[in-house]
N, CA and C atoms as a LAMMPS dump frame, in Angstrom:
ITEM: TIMESTEP
0
ITEM: NUMBER OF ATOMS
141
ITEM: BOX BOUNDS ff ff ff
-5.0000000000000000e+02 5.0000000000000000e+02
-5.0000000000000000e+02 5.0000000000000000e+02
-5.0000000000000000e+02 5.0000000000000000e+02
ITEM: ATOMS id mol type element x y z
1 1 1 N 477.06 52.111 -76.899
2 1 2 C 476.266 50.877 -76.29
3 1 3 C 475.84 49.909 -77.154
4 2 1 N 475.778 48.89 -76.893
5 2 2 C 475.17 47.977 -77.881
6 2 3 C 473.623 47.978 -77.884
7 3 1 N 473.058 47.203 -78.595
8 3 2 C 471.339 47.531 -78.09
9 3 3 C 470.793 46.597 -77.233
10 4 1 N 471.55 45.376 -76.895
11 4 2 C 471.028 44.647 -76.006
12 4 3 C 471.538 45.321 -74.766
13 5 1 N 472.544 46.13 -74.441
14 5 2 C 472.485 46.692 -73.336
15 5 3 C 471.427 47.865 -72.955
16 6 1 N 470.917 48.72 -74.407
17 6 2 C 469.937 49.191 -74.051
18 6 3 C 468.699 49.134 -73.674
19 7 1 N 468.457 47.734 -74.243
20 7 2 C 466.942 46.869 -73.658
21 7 3 C 467.332 46.393 -72.312
22 8 1 N 468.268 46.176 -71.873
23 8 2 C 468.508 45.815 -70.552
24 8 3 C 468.318 47.018 -69.621
25 9 1 N 469.142 48.072 -69.856
26 9 2 C 468.737 49.314 -69.333
27 9 3 C 467.212 49.542 -68.885
28 10 1 N 466.791 49.743 -70.197
29 10 2 C 465.31 50.351 -70.55
30 10 3 C 464.596 49.097 -69.343
31 11 1 N 464.591 48.204 -69.362
32 11 2 C 463.781 46.981 -68.554
33 11 3 C 464.116 47.346 -67.056
34 12 1 N 465.375 47.626 -66.92
35 12 2 C 465.806 48.009 -65.405
36 12 3 C 465.152 48.874 -64.763
37 13 1 N 464.965 50.246 -65.696
38 13 2 C 464.359 51.349 -65.368
39 13 3 C 462.854 51.334 -64.884
40 14 1 N 462.461 50.355 -65.799
41 14 2 C 460.634 50.046 -65.596
42 14 3 C 460.7 49.287 -64.303
43 15 1 N 461.949 48.414 -63.89
44 15 2 C 461.258 47.711 -62.57
45 15 3 C 461.557 48.616 -61.785
46 16 1 N 462.828 49.596 -61.503
47 16 2 C 462.723 50.635 -60.834
48 16 3 C 461.425 51.408 -60.531
49 17 1 N 461.031 51.764 -61.614
50 17 2 C 459.956 52.589 -61.328
51 17 3 C 458.837 52.015 -60.911
52 18 1 N 458.409 50.78 -60.859
53 18 2 C 457.537 50 -60.463
54 18 3 C 457.34 49.934 -58.847
55 19 1 N 458.656 49.918 -58.642
56 19 2 C 458.972 49.446 -57.314
57 19 3 C 459.045 50.621 -56.322
58 20 1 N 459.304 51.916 -56.906
59 20 2 C 459.201 52.909 -56.558
60 20 3 C 457.783 53.237 -56.688
61 21 1 N 456.791 53.134 -57.125
62 21 2 C 455.521 53.382 -57.297
63 21 3 C 455.042 52.271 -56.242
64 22 1 N 455.3 51.206 -55.791
65 22 2 C 454.846 50.375 -54.742
66 22 3 C 455.35 51.181 -53.492
67 23 1 N 456.168 51.29 -53.404
68 23 2 C 456.56 51.988 -52.075
69 23 3 C 456.126 53.309 -51.819
70 24 1 N 455.624 54.079 -53.113
71 24 2 C 454.624 55.513 -52.612
72 24 3 C 453.188 55.355 -51.945
73 25 1 N 452.763 54.014 -52.698
74 25 2 C 451.497 53.354 -52.474
75 25 3 C 451.381 52.638 -51.082
76 26 1 N 452.569 52.152 -50.592
77 26 2 C 452.745 51.641 -49.155
78 26 3 C 452.764 53.095 -48.198
79 27 1 N 453.336 53.923 -48.625
80 27 2 C 453.598 54.883 -47.439
81 27 3 C 451.835 55.709 -47.28
82 28 1 N 451.656 56.102 -49.032
83 28 2 C 450.226 56.53 -48.851
84 28 3 C 449.263 55.845 -47.944
85 29 1 N 449.1 54.508 -47.964
86 29 2 C 448.316 53.492 -47.12
87 29 3 C 448.491 53.295 -45.681
88 30 1 N 449.681 53.66 -45.17
89 30 2 C 450.111 53.809 -43.726
90 30 3 C 449.681 55.074 -43.369
91 31 1 N 449.506 56.178 -43.844
92 31 2 C 449.017 57.331 -43.749
93 31 3 C 447.445 57.402 -43.707
94 32 1 N 446.871 56.783 -44.425
95 32 2 C 445.476 56.421 -44.322
96 32 3 C 445.125 55.981 -42.896
97 33 1 N 445.956 54.966 -42.895
98 33 2 C 445.771 54.124 -41.761
99 33 3 C 445.917 54.894 -40.598
100 34 1 N 447.311 55.446 -40.415
101 34 2 C 447.238 56.175 -39.316
102 34 3 C 446.273 57.6 -38.82
103 35 1 N 445.638 57.93 -40.174
104 35 2 C 444.684 58.974 -39.95
105 35 3 C 443.417 58.524 -39.511
106 36 1 N 443.271 57.491 -39.75
107 36 2 C 442.013 56.663 -39.173
108 36 3 C 441.804 56.411 -37.554
109 37 1 N 443.391 55.551 -37.325
110 37 2 C 443.348 55.339 -36.01
111 37 3 C 443.219 56.942 -35.358
112 38 1 N 444.032 57.91 -36.053
113 38 2 C 443.638 59.102 -34.921
114 38 3 C 442.252 59.653 -34.801
115 39 1 N 441.472 59.566 -36.018
116 39 2 C 440.251 59.943 -35.749
117 39 3 C 439.141 59.222 -34.569
118 40 1 N 439.518 57.796 -34.72
119 40 2 C 438.996 56.828 -33.557
120 40 3 C 439.166 57.122 -32.301
121 41 1 N 440.49 57.309 -32.096
122 41 2 C 441.104 57.426 -30.932
123 41 3 C 440.648 59.19 -30.32
124 42 1 N 440.481 60.557 -30.932
125 42 2 C 439.885 61.422 -30.635
126 42 3 C 438.313 61.338 -30.475
127 43 1 N 437.783 60.429 -31.028
128 43 2 C 436.558 60.557 -31.076
129 43 3 C 436.181 59.455 -29.472
130 44 1 N 437.232 58.695 -29.187
131 44 2 C 436.969 57.649 -28.208
132 44 3 C 437.27 58.732 -26.967
133 45 1 N 438.274 59.582 -26.945
134 45 2 C 438.693 60.511 -26.142
135 45 3 C 437.429 61.681 -25.68
136 46 1 N 436.968 61.761 -26.786
137 46 2 C 435.613 62.861 -26.586
138 46 3 C 436.396 64.345 -26.981
139 47 1 N 437.248 64.347 -27.631
140 47 2 C 437.909 65.897 -28.141
141 47 3 C 437.151 66.179 -29.005
């Protein structure tokens, strides 16, 4: 494999890793928001 192709592959892998981390952060954020909504709902209902 040429040196140029190796550099392109490494750059692509780095971009994919950043995208994956962003998706994980979004999922975690949504779970936190849902947990807060659940707590507020349960407090309002009085459970």
